[in-house]
KEKE-3310 file (N, C-alpha, C; in steps of 0.2 Angstrom, whole numbers, plus 5000, padded with zeros to 4 digits):
npx = (5030:5023:5031:5028:5014:5014:5020:5011:5000:5006:5007:4993:4989:4996:4990:4977:4979:4983:4972:4963:4968:4969:4955:4952:4959:4952:4942:4946:4957:4973:4984:4980:4975:4980:4982:4968:4962:4969:4964:4950:4944:4943:4957:4963:4961:4952:4947:4950:4946:4953:4951:4958:4953:4957:4971:4985:4998:5010:5022:5019:5011:5000:4993:4979:4978:4969:4968:4964:4965:4967:4968:4973:4965:4975:4991:5002:5019:5014:5017:5017:5006:5003:4990:4984:4972:4962:4960:4948:4943:4943:4947:4941:4942:4949:4944:4939:4951:4960:4953:4954:4968:4972:4965:4974:4985:4991:4995:4986:4987:4976:4976:4968:4969:4968:4967:4963:4951:4935:4926:4933:4931:4917:4915:4905:4899:4906:4912:4920:4929:4934:4941:4951:4958:4963:4973:4982:4986:4999:5002:4996:5000:5014:5012:5006:5014:5022:5012:5012:5024:5022:5011:5019:5027:5018:5014:5026:5026:5014:5017:5025:5018:5004:4989:4981:4989:5003:5018:5012:5015:5026:5038:5049:5046:5038:5026:5018:5002:4993:4979:4977:4978:4983:4992:5002:5006:5012:5021:5030:5034:5042:5053:5050:5051:5042:5034:5036:5030:5017:5011:5000:5000:5012:5028:5041:5049:5053:5060:5054:5057:5065:5054:5054:5053:5063:5059:5049:5048:5043:5030:5013:5006:4990:4982:4993:5002:5009:5022:5018:5006:4996:5007:5020:5037:5046:5058:5056:5054:5066:5073:5066:5069:5065:5056:5041:5024:5014:4997:4985:4974:4965:4955:4957:4956:4958:4956:4963:4974:4979:4976:4987:4997:4999:5005:5017:5023:5028:5038:5047:5052:5066:5075:5073:5065:5053:5036:5022:5005:4993:4976:4964:4950:4948:4943:4945:4939:4937:4948:4947:4938:4926:4919:4911:4912:4904:4904:4901:4907:4913:4904:4907:4908:4917:4922:4919:4925:4938:4943:4946:4958:4966:4967:4973:4986:4991:4993:5001:5013:5016:5018:5030:5039:5038:5038:5047:5044:5048:5041:5028:5032:5036:5023:5017:5012:5007:5002:4997:4988:4979:4968:4959:4953:4939:4922:4920:4933:4945:4957:4975:4991:5007:5021:5038:5053)
npy = (4887:4896:4892:4879:4880:4886:4876:4866:4873:4875:4862:4858:4867:4861:4849:4852:4859:4848:4840:4848:4848:4834:4831:4839:4832:4820:4823:4827:4824:4818:4825:4838:4841:4849:4862:4865:4865:4875:4886:4886:4883:4889:4891:4880:4887:4896:4913:4930:4948:4964:4981:4997:5011:5024:5028:5038:5046:5054:5059:5064:5075:5071:5062:5052:5034:5022:5005:4988:4973:4956:4940:4923:4914:4910:4909:4912:4916:4924:4925:4941:4951:4965:4975:4985:4995:4999:5014:5024:5015:5005:4999:4987:4983:4972:4961:4948:4941:4944:4938:4925:4922:4924:4913:4904:4905:4918:4935:4949:4965:4977:4991:5008:5021:5038:5048:5043:5035:5028:5038:5050:5048:5049:5062:5076:5069:5068:5057:5052:5064:5065:5052:5054:5065:5060:5050:5058:5066:5073:5072:5060:5050:5050:5048:5036:5024:5026:5025:5011:5009:5015:5007:4995:5000:5002:4989:4983:4990:4985:4972:4971:4975:4976:4970:4960:4957:4955:4947:4940:4943:4940:4949:4947:4941:4947:4953:4962:4967:4973:4981:4989:5006:5002:4992:5000:5006:4995:4991:5002:5001:4990:4995:5001:5016:5031:5040:5058:5066:5069:5074:5083:5096:5101:5094:5090:5084:5067:5054:5050:5049:5036:5025:5013:5000:4990:4980:4974:4959:4954:4956:4956:4961:4966:4969:4977:4992:4997:5007:5025:5038:5038:5035:5028:5028:5022:5018:5016:5004:4997:4997:4988:4976:4964:4949:4948:4945:4947:4950:4950:4954:4951:4960:4970:4985:5002:5020:5024:5015:5001:4984:4978:4987:4984:4972:4976:4980:4968:4965:4975:4974:4969:4954:4939:4931:4935:4934:4932:4932:4930:4932:4927:4936:4942:4956:4973:4976:4963:4959:4963:4960:4962:4953:4946:4956:4972:4980:4984:4977:4984:4981:4965:4954:4944:4941:4930:4919:4923:4925:4912:4909:4919:4918:4906:4907:4918:4913:4902:4909:4917:4907:4902:4913:4918:4907:4899:4888:4877:4868:4874:4885:4878:4874:4885:4888:4886:4873:4868:4878:4879:4870:4877:4887:4893:4896:4913:4915:4911:4907:4905:4912:4909:4917:4918:4925)
npz = (5192:5182:5170:5169:5167:5154:5146:5147:5140:5128:5124:5123:5113:5102:5101:5098:5086:5078:5079:5072:5059:5056:5056:5044:5035:5034:5026:5014:4999:5003:4998:4998:5010:5021:5015:5012:5025:5030:5023:5021:5034:5050:5062:5075:5087:5099:5099:5105:5106:5109:5112:5108:5108:5110:5108:5106:5097:5105:5100:5088:5088:5095:5086:5083:5084:5083:5089:5086:5094:5090:5096:5101:5114:5123:5132:5125:5120:5104:5087:5079:5069:5060:5054:5040:5034:5019:5009:5016:5025:5040:5056:5055:5042:5037:5045:5044:5040:5050:5061:5057:5056:5070:5075:5071:5079:5079:5085:5081:5076:5072:5064:5064:5053:5055:5046:5034:5035:5037:5042:5037:5024:5022:5025:5022:5013:5001:4993:4982:4980:4992:4993:4983:4989:5001:4997:4992:5002:5010:5024:5027:5018:5021:5035:5038:5037:5048:5058:5059:5065:5077:5082:5084:5094:5104:5106:5112:5124:5130:5130:5141:5152:5151:5158:5151:5140:5143:5140:5129:5116:5103:5098:5091:5080:5067:5056:5042:5035:5022:5013:4997:5000:5011:5007:5000:5013:5020:5012:5011:5025:5024:5016:5004:4995:4996:4983:4981:4972:4970:4981:4993:5004:4992:4992:4986:4971:4967:4977:4993:5011:5020:5027:5034:5045:5055:5063:5057:5048:5036:5023:5017:5003:4998:4983:4978:4973:4957:4949:4948:4949:4964:4973:4970:4962:4948:4953:4967:4972:4973:4986:4994:5005:5011:5013:5002:5000:4986:4981:4969:4955:4939:4937:4946:4948:4951:4955:4943:4943:4934:4931:4925:4928:4942:4941:4937:4949:4955:4945:4947:4960:4970:4968:4980:4991:4986:4982:4971:4968:4956:4952:4941:4937:4949:4958:4964:4977:4982:4989:5002:5018:5029:5036:5050:5058:5064:5053:5036:5020:5005:4990:4981:4968:4968:4980:4989:4982:4981:4994:5001:4994:4997:5011:5012:5005:5012:5025:5023:5019:5030:5040:5034:5034:5047:5056:5051:5043:5031:5024:5022:5015:5003:4999:4995:4981:4964:4961:4973:4977:4966:4967:4974:4966:4959:4954:4951:4949:4938:4935:4940:4944:4951:4955:4958:4964)
capx = (5023:5022:5034:5024:5008:5016:5021:5004:4996:5009:5005:4986:4989:4999:4985:4971:4981:4983:4965:4959:4971:4967:4948:4952:4962:4947:4937:4949:4963:4979:4989:4977:4972:4983:4980:4961:4961:4971:4961:4943:4942:4947:4961:4960:4961:4947:4950:4947:4948:4954:4950:4961:4951:4959:4978:4987:5005:5013:5028:5016:5006:4994:4989:4975:4979:4966:4971:4960:4970:4964:4973:4970:4963:4980:4995:5007:5019:5012:5020:5013:5005:5000:4985:4983:4966:4963:4957:4941:4942:4943:4951:4938:4942:4951:4942:4939:4958:4962:4951:4957:4975:4972:4963:4980:4990:4995:4992:4985:4986:4972:4976:4964:4972:4963:4966:4960:4946:4928:4924:4935:4928:4910:4914:4902:4896:4909:4916:4925:4934:4938:4946:4957:4961:4967:4978:4987:4988:5006:5002:4993:5004:5020:5011:5003:5020:5024:5007:5014:5029:5018:5008:5024:5030:5013:5015:5031:5024:5009:5020:5029:5014:4997:4986:4979:4994:5009:5021:5008:5017:5033:5040:5055:5043:5033:5024:5013:4998:4988:4975:4976:4982:4987:4997:5007:5008:5016:5027:5034:5037:5047:5058:5049:5052:5036:5035:5034:5028:5009:5008:4997:5004:5018:5034:5047:5049:5058:5059:5053:5061:5065:5049:5054:5054:5067:5055:5044:5052:5040:5024:5008:5002:4984:4981:4999:5003:5015:5024:5014:5002:4999:5012:5027:5040:5049:5064:5053:5054:5073:5075:5062:5074:5062:5051:5035:5019:5009:4991:4981:4970:4965:4950:4959:4957:4955:4959:4967:4979:4977:4979:4994:5002:5000:5010:5024:5026:5033:5044:5052:5055:5073:5074:5075:5059:5047:5031:5017:4999:4989:4970:4960:4944:4948:4942:4949:4936:4937:4954:4945:4933:4924:4914:4912:4912:4898:4905:4899:4912:4911:4902:4912:4905:4922:4925:4918:4929:4945:4945:4949:4964:4970:4969:4978:4992:4994:4995:5007:5018:5018:5021:5036:5043:5039:5039:5053:5041:5050:5035:5023:5035:5035:5016:5014:5013:5001:4999:4993:4982:4974:4961:4954:4951:4932:4917:4922:4940:4945:4964:4980:4998:5011:5028:5043:5060)
capy = (4886:4899:4888:4873:4881:4888:4870:4863:4877:4873:4855:4858:4870:4857:4844:4855:4860:4841:4837:4851:4845:4827:4831:4841:4826:4815:4826:4829:4820:4819:4830:4845:4842:4855:4868:4866:4866:4882:4891:4886:4882:4893:4887:4876:4891:4901:4920:4936:4955:4969:4987:5002:5016:5031:5029:5044:5047:5061:5062:5067:5080:5067:5059:5046:5028:5016:4998:4982:4967:4949:4935:4917:4913:4906:4913:4915:4922:4923:4930:4947:4954:4972:4975:4991:4995:5003:5021:5024:5009:5005:4993:4980:4981:4965:4958:4941:4938:4945:4932:4918:4922:4923:4906:4899:4906:4924:4941:4953:4972:4980:4999:5012:5027:5043:5053:5039:5030:5029:5045:5055:5046:5051:5069:5080:5065:5069:5051:5052:5069:5063:5047:5056:5069:5056:5047:5063:5070:5072:5070:5053:5046:5049:5046:5029:5019:5028:5022:5004:5009:5017:5001:4990:5003:5001:4982:4982:4992:4980:4965:4972:4977:4976:4964:4954:4955:4954:4941:4937:4945:4938:4954:4945:4938:4952:4954:4967:4965:4979:4981:4995:5011:4998:4989:5005:5007:4990:4991:5007:4999:4985:4998:5005:5023:5034:5046:5064:5070:5070:5075:5089:5101:5099:5093:5090:5078:5062:5049:5052:5046:5029:5024:5006:4998:4984:4975:4970:4954:4952:4959:4954:4967:4964:4975:4982:4997:4998:5014:5030:5042:5043:5032:5026:5029:5015:5017:5016:4997:4994:4996:4983:4972:4959:4945:4951:4942:4952:4946:4955:4950:4954:4965:4974:4992:5008:5026:5024:5010:4996:4977:4977:4991:4980:4967:4979:4980:4962:4965:4980:4972:4966:4947:4937:4930:4938:4929:4936:4928:4933:4928:4929:4937:4945:4963:4977:4975:4956:4957:4965:4957:4964:4948:4944:4963:4975:4984:4981:4978:4986:4975:4962:4947:4938:4940:4923:4915:4926:4925:4906:4909:4924:4916:4900:4910:4922:4909:4898:4914:4919:4901:4901:4918:4920:4901:4895:4882:4876:4864:4879:4889:4874:4873:4891:4886:4885:4866:4868:4883:4879:4867:4882:4891:4891:4902:4919:4915:4906:4905:4907:4911:4910:4919:4919:4927)
capz = (5189:5175:5165:5168:5163:5147:5143:5146:5135:5121:5122:5121:5107:5097:5100:5095:5079:5075:5078:5066:5053:5055:5053:5037:5031:5033:5022:5008:4997:5007:4996:4998:5016:5025:5012:5013:5032:5032:5019:5022:5041:5056:5065:5081:5093:5100:5099:5108:5104:5114:5108:5111:5103:5111:5108:5102:5097:5107:5096:5081:5089:5097:5081:5085:5080:5087:5087:5089:5094:5089:5098:5104:5121:5126:5135:5120:5115:5098:5082:5078:5062:5060:5048:5038:5030:5013:5010:5018:5028:5047:5059:5054:5035:5036:5051:5043:5040:5057:5065:5054:5058:5077:5076:5069:5083:5078:5088:5075:5078:5067:5065:5060:5051:5056:5040:5028:5038:5035:5044:5033:5017:5022:5026:5017:5008:4995:4993:4977:4981:4999:4992:4980:4993:5006:4995:4990:5008:5012:5031:5028:5014:5025:5042:5038:5039:5055:5062:5060:5070:5083:5084:5087:5100:5109:5108:5116:5131:5132:5132:5147:5158:5151:5161:5146:5135:5146:5138:5124:5110:5101:5094:5087:5074:5066:5049:5041:5030:5020:5007:4994:5003:5016:5003:5000:5019:5022:5007:5014:5031:5022:5013:4998:4996:4993:4978:4984:4966:4970:4988:4994:5001:4988:4995:4981:4966:4969:4982:5000:5016:5022:5032:5035:5052:5055:5067:5052:5044:5030:5022:5012:5000:4994:4978:4978:4967:4953:4948:4945:4954:4969:4978:4969:4956:4946:4958:4974:4975:4974:4992:4998:5007:5015:5009:5001:4996:4983:4978:4965:4950:4932:4937:4951:4945:4955:4954:4937:4943:4930:4934:4922:4932:4948:4939:4937:4956:4955:4941:4949:4966:4969:4970:4986:4995:4983:4979:4968:4966:4951:4951:4935:4939:4955:4958:4970:4984:4984:4994:5009:5020:5036:5039:5057:5062:5062:5047:5029:5015:4998:4986:4976:4966:4968:4987:4992:4979:4982:5001:5003:4992:5001:5018:5012:5003:5017:5031:5021:5019:5037:5043:5031:5036:5054:5060:5048:5040:5024:5020:5021:5009:4997:4997:4992:4974:4959:4961:4980:4977:4961:4969:4978:4961:4957:4953:4947:4948:4933:4934:4945:4943:4957:4953:4963:4963)
cpx = (5021:5025:5030:5017:5009:5017:5015:5000:4999:5007:4998:4985:4991:4993:4979:4973:4981:4976:4962:4962:4969:4959:4948:4954:4957:4942:4940:4955:4969:4983:4986:4974:4974:4981:4972:4959:4963:4967:4953:4940:4946:4951:4959:4959:4955:4950:4946:4949:4949:4955:4954:4959:4954:4967:4980:4995:5008:5018:5025:5010:4999:4990:4986:4977:4976:4968:4966:4965:4966:4970:4970:4969:4968:4985:5001:5014:5017:5016:5015:5012:5001:4996:4984:4977:4967:4960:4950:4938:4942:4947:4948:4938:4944:4950:4942:4946:4961:4960:4954:4964:4976:4970:4969:4986:4994:4991:4992:4983:4982:4972:4970:4968:4967:4962:4964:4955:4940:4925:4926:4932:4921:4909:4911:4898:4899:4914:4921:4931:4938:4943:4952:4961:4966:4973:4984:4989:4995:5006:5000:4998:5011:5019:5009:5009:5022:5018:5009:5019:5026:5015:5013:5027:5025:5013:5020:5030:5019:5012:5024:5024:5007:4994:4984:4984:5001:5012:5017:5011:5025:5035:5047:5052:5037:5032:5019:5009:4993:4985:4975:4980:4986:4992:5003:5010:5013:5022:5032:5038:5042:5052:5057:5049:5046:5038:5032:5030:5021:5007:5005:4997:5010:5024:5040:5046:5054:5055:5058:5058:5060:5060:5049:5055:5057:5064:5051:5048:5049:5033:5020:5005:4997:4983:4987:4999:5009:5017:5018:5009:4997:5005:5019:5030:5043:5055:5062:5054:5061:5076:5071:5067:5072:5058:5044:5031:5014:5003:4987:4977:4968:4959:4951:4961:4954:4959:4965:4973:4976:4979:4986:4999:5004:5005:5017:5027:5031:5039:5049:5055:5062:5071:5076:5068:5053:5042:5025:5011:4995:4982:4966:4953:4943:4948:4945:4946:4936:4943:4953:4939:4931:4920:4916:4912:4905:4898:4903:4905:4909:4909:4907:4909:4910:4924:4925:4923:4937:4947:4949:4957:4969:4972:4974:4985:4995:4997:5001:5013:5020:5021:5028:5041:5044:5040:5044:5050:5043:5045:5030:5026:5034:5028:5013:5016:5006:4998:4995:4987:4977:4968:4956:4951:4944:4928:4920:4929:4942:4953:4969:4987:5001:5018:5032:5050:5064)
cpy = (4889:4895:4882:4874:4883:4881:4866:4866:4875:4866:4854:4861:4865:4851:4846:4856:4853:4839:4841:4849:4838:4827:4833:4835:4821:4817:4827:4824:4822:4824:4837:4846:4848:4861:4870:4868:4873:4888:4892:4885:4887:4888:4884:4881:4896:4908:4925:4943:4959:4976:4993:5008:5023:5032:5035:5044:5054:5064:5065:5071:5077:5064:5053:5040:5022:5009:4993:4976:4961:4944:4929:4918:4909:4911:4916:4913:4920:4928:4936:4949:4960:4972:4983:4991:5000:5010:5021:5019:5010:4999:4987:4979:4975:4960:4950:4937:4939:4939:4926:4917:4921:4916:4901:4901:4913:4930:4946:4960:4976:4988:5002:5019:5033:5047:5050:5034:5032:5035:5050:5054:5049:5059:5073:5076:5066:5063:5051:5057:5067:5057:5049:5061:5065:5053:5051:5067:5068:5069:5062:5048:5045:5047:5039:5024:5020:5026:5014:5004:5011:5011:4996:4993:5001:4993:4980:4984:4987:4974:4965:4972:4976:4969:4958:4953:4954:4947:4937:4938:4944:4944:4953:4942:4942:4953:4960:4965:4971:4978:4988:5000:5007:4994:4994:5005:5001:4989:4996:5005:4993:4988:5001:5012:5027:5039:5053:5069:5073:5072:5082:5090:5098:5099:5094:5084:5073:5057:5052:5048:5039:5028:5017:5005:4991:4978:4971:4966:4953:4956:4956:4960:4965:4970:4980:4986:4996:5005:5019:5033:5037:5041:5031:5028:5022:5013:5016:5009:4994:4993:4992:4977:4966:4955:4948:4946:4947:4948:4951:4950:4954:4959:4970:4981:4997:5014:5027:5019:5003:4989:4976:4981:4988:4975:4969:4979:4974:4962:4970:4979:4968:4958:4945:4937:4933:4933:4934:4931:4932:4929:4931:4930:4941:4953:4966:4975:4968:4954:4960:4962:4958:4959:4946:4951:4966:4980:4980:4982:4981:4980:4972:4955:4942:4937:4933:4918:4917:4924:4918:4906:4913:4921:4910:4903:4914:4918:4905:4903:4916:4913:4900:4906:4919:4913:4897:4888:4881:4872:4869:4883:4885:4874:4880:4891:4886:4878:4866:4872:4882:4875:4872:4887:4889:4897:4907:4919:4909:4904:4908:4907:4912:4911:4920:4922:4929)
cpz = (5183:5170:5164:5165:5156:5143:5142:5141:5128:5119:5120:5115:5101:5096:5097:5087:5075:5074:5072:5059:5051:5053:5046:5033:5029:5028:5015:5006:5001:5005:4997:5005:5020:5022:5013:5020:5033:5028:5020:5029:5045:5059:5072:5088:5094:5101:5103:5105:5110:5110:5112:5107:5104:5111:5104:5103:5099:5103:5089:5083:5091:5092:5084:5081:5084:5084:5090:5088:5094:5091:5101:5111:5124:5129:5130:5122:5108:5093:5080:5071:5063:5053:5047:5033:5024:5014:5011:5022:5036:5050:5058:5046:5033:5042:5050:5043:5046:5061:5063:5057:5066:5079:5075:5073:5082:5082:5082:5078:5072:5068:5061:5059:5051:5050:5034:5030:5035:5036:5039:5026:5017:5023:5021:5012:5001:4994:4988:4978:4987:4998:4988:4984:4998:5004:4992:4996:5010:5020:5031:5024:5018:5032:5043:5040:5046:5060:5064:5065:5077:5086:5088:5094:5106:5111:5112:5123:5134:5134:5139:5153:5157:5154:5157:5141:5137:5144:5132:5117:5108:5096:5091:5080:5072:5058:5048:5035:5028:5014:5004:4997:5009:5013:5003:5007:5021:5018:5009:5020:5029:5017:5006:4999:4992:4988:4982:4978:4967:4976:4988:5002:4997:4992:4991:4977:4969:4974:4989:5005:5017:5028:5035:5043:5052:5059:5062:5047:5037:5029:5017:5010:4996:4990:4979:4972:4963:4953:4945:4951:4958:4973:4976:4962:4954:4951:4965:4977:4976:4981:4997:4999:5012:5011:5008:4997:4993:4980:4975:4960:4944:4932:4943:4949:4949:4955:4949:4937:4939:4933:4931:4926:4939:4947:4939:4944:4957:4951:4943:4956:4965:4971:4977:4991:4993:4980:4976:4965:4962:4950:4945:4937:4945:4955:4964:4977:4986:4989:5001:5011:5027:5039:5046:5061:5061:5056:5041:5024:5009:4994:4981:4975:4967:4975:4989:4988:4980:4989:5003:5000:4995:5007:5017:5010:5009:5023:5029:5021:5026:5041:5040:5034:5043:5059:5057:5045:5033:5020:5018:5015:5003:4994:4995:4985:4970:4960:4968:4980:4972:4962:4972:4973:4959:4956:4948:4946:4944:4931:4939:4942:4950:4954:4959:4960:4969)
residu = (MET:PRO:VAL:LEU:ARG:GLN:ARG:VAL:ALA:ALA:ALA:ALA:TRP:ARG:PHE:ALA:ALA:TRP:LEU:ALA:LEU:ALA:THR:ALA:ALA:ALA:LEU:ALA:PRO:ALA:SER:LEU:ALA:THR:THR:LEU:ALA:GLN:SER:GLN:LEU:ASP:GLY:PRO:LEU:THR:THR:ARG:THR:ILE:GLU:PHE:PRO:ASP:LEU:ALA:ASP:ALA:ALA:ARG:ASP:GLY:ARG:ARG:VAL:PRO:ILE:LYS:VAL:HIS:LEU:PRO:GLN:TRP:SER:GLY:PRO:PHE:PRO:VAL:VAL:VAL:LEU:SER:HIS:GLY:ALA:GLY:GLY:SER:TRP:ASP:GLY:LEU:TYR:ALA:LEU:ALA:HIS:HIS:LEU:ALA:SER:HIS:GLY:TYR:ALA:VAL:LEU:ALA:ILE:GLU:HIS:PRO:GLY:SER:ASN:THR:GLU:ARG:LEU:ARG:ARG:GLY:MET:ARG:PHE:GLY:ALA:ASN:LEU:ARG:ALA:MET:VAL:HIS:ASP:ALA:ALA:GLU:VAL:LEU:GLY:ARG:PRO:ARG:ASP:VAL:THR:PHE:ALA:LEU:ASP:GLN:ALA:GLN:ALA:TRP:ASN:GLN:SER:HIS:PRO:ASP:LEU:LYS:GLY:ALA:LEU:ASP:LEU:GLY:ARG:VAL:ALA:ALA:ILE:GLY:HIS:SER:PHE:GLY:ALA:TYR:THR:VAL:LEU:ALA:THR:CYS:GLY:ALA:ARG:PRO:ALA:LEU:ASP:TRP:LEU:VAL:PRO:ARG:VAL:ALA:PRO:GLY:LEU:GLY:PRO:ASP:LEU:SER:ASP:PRO:ARG:VAL:LYS:ALA:CYS:VAL:ALA:LEU:SER:PRO:GLN:GLY:PRO:GLY:GLU:PRO:PHE:PHE:LEU:ASP:THR:SER:PHE:ALA:THR:ILE:ASP:ARG:PRO:VAL:LEU:GLY:ILE:THR:GLY:SER:ARG:ASP:GLN:GLN:LEU:GLY:ALA:THR:PRO:ALA:ASN:ARG:ARG:ARG:PHE:PHE:GLU:LEU:GLU:PRO:PRO:GLY:GLY:LYS:VAL:PHE:VAL:TRP:LEU:VAL:GLY:ALA:ASP:HIS:ALA:ALA:PHE:SER:ASP:ALA:SER:GLY:SER:ARG:ARG:ALA:SER:LEU:PRO:SER:ARG:ALA:ARG:ALA:ASP:VAL:GLN:PRO:ILE:VAL:ARG:ALA:ALA:THR:LEU:LEU:PHE:LEU:GLU:ALA:GLN:LEU:ARG:GLY:ASP:ALA:ASP:ALA:ASP:ALA:ARG:LEU:SER:GLU:ARG:GLU:LEU:ARG:PRO:LEU:VAL:HIS:GLY:SER:ILE:THR:GLY:ILE:GLU:VAL:LEU:ARG:LYS)
# end
């Protein structure tokens, strides 16, 4: 009976997915129907969330790592995506993207990093000083990628015995997505070596340890950093050995990192499954979106124009990397994404190597 139920659920999922895409096709030119459906509409699946606010990593002196799980109201198993928020954020910092991916058949583990969350940002109401401190904090810079590993360890345990998650998680198909400090986090998880030069307390100059996790097959870095303070050296990127999608823009500037420096990230990555999307007019805060949660996002005049492109590109990348969809990989292109460019976003480049 369990096998029969799983087959029935899979058939129902396929029908719902077909129906959603067929509806989109009726509303748009045929060549753009699938991209528009993926970017502007939720997927065919209803979703649910499960919160784990009190998780702690005993191997790291009880470091708290809260996780909010977004997943479809189906039995699974679903490919797994780990989300990492930016400095001063929370597990809801990428809520809209988490919900969107869950509606398309992904199980999303949204982490909250305790040493760089909203609570720490607000401490003493010293926002600027707290922001600078957390991105130089040795424990946090080196600890965030280990939070991703901890989340996947938890997922393995849930997949074995949790009453709501048992068998729901496909841990053979895992990706990670992060914005800003979260982009650093997922890049380190995929092999980038952190710089030790600017850490407090001071460690040593040069490259830090390998913090990668082999279970993560690919990552999406929103507002990825190039070389320079506080995260990376020129040589940090040579060890990235998995497919990476980077998305940034011409107004994406924060903490001294210029948009041009973010382009260098792509230049310094080794070839092989690397995709880079450049949006003319996109600012830093536009790449995060807490819509749908009880949290507020930082203001951005470009967010409403950026998010449809981010969702389309991200979903196409994940479909290609985790589900082996060659058509999705081919559609991750300027030609397919350009019709989504409007408003404050006036241009797009998609580079590959």
